[in-house]
N, C-alpha and C positions, 0 to 999 in steps of 0.2 A: 726834305726829310732824309736823314742819314740812313743808310742801309745797315741792318744788323746782321751779325755773324754769329755762328753758333760753334763753340769749342766743346769737344767731348773728351772727358778724361776717365781713365780707368783709376779706380781707388780701392783701398782695403777697408773702407768705412762699411760697417755691417749692421748697425742698428739705426732706427729712426731718431732716437734721442740724440745721438752723437751727430747725425747728419743735419738735424735742425740747429744744433749749436754751431756747426761749421758753417752752414748756410747763412746764419745770422752774422757771423764774423766776415764772410765774404761779401755779404750785402753791404756791410759798413765799409769795407775796403773798396768795393767797386760800386759805388752808388749808381742806380739806373739799370744795372744788369738784372736780367731774369735768370735765376739760379735755381736748380732743382737736382735731386738726386733720384736715381732709379735702382733702388737696392734689390728689386726683383731680378734685375739682369745679373748674369754670372760675373760681369766685370765691375759691379757696384758703381754704375755710371754716375758721373757728376757732369751736368750740362750747364753751360754759361752762355747766355745770349747777350751780346754786347756790341758797342760801336767802336771800341778801341782795343788794343792788344791786352789780353788777359792771361796769357800762358804763364809768364814769369810770375806775376803776383799770386796767381792761384797756386801754382805748384810751391812757391816759396811759403805761403801761409800753411798749406797742407803739410809740408815737410817740417815746418817749425812746430806744428802741433803733433808731429810724430806719426803722420800717416803717409802711406804710399800714394802717389799721384803721378800719372803720366798721360800725355795726350794719346788717345786711342788712335791706332793706325788704321 
């Protein structure tokens, strides 16, 4: 079994409806990944659990949609 990794991103997504739309688009782009937002966090966290590199596709999709997205340090 492949080991899964988790990448955490800071975003400017602020509402559940937008987060759900983005989550659906990311799920389509990265099948098999577990994706969720934590909008209660001050950084509006996006977490992606995956087996392959996702930083580039996630940030590209988010930027293409007009949202800020950066790997959380």
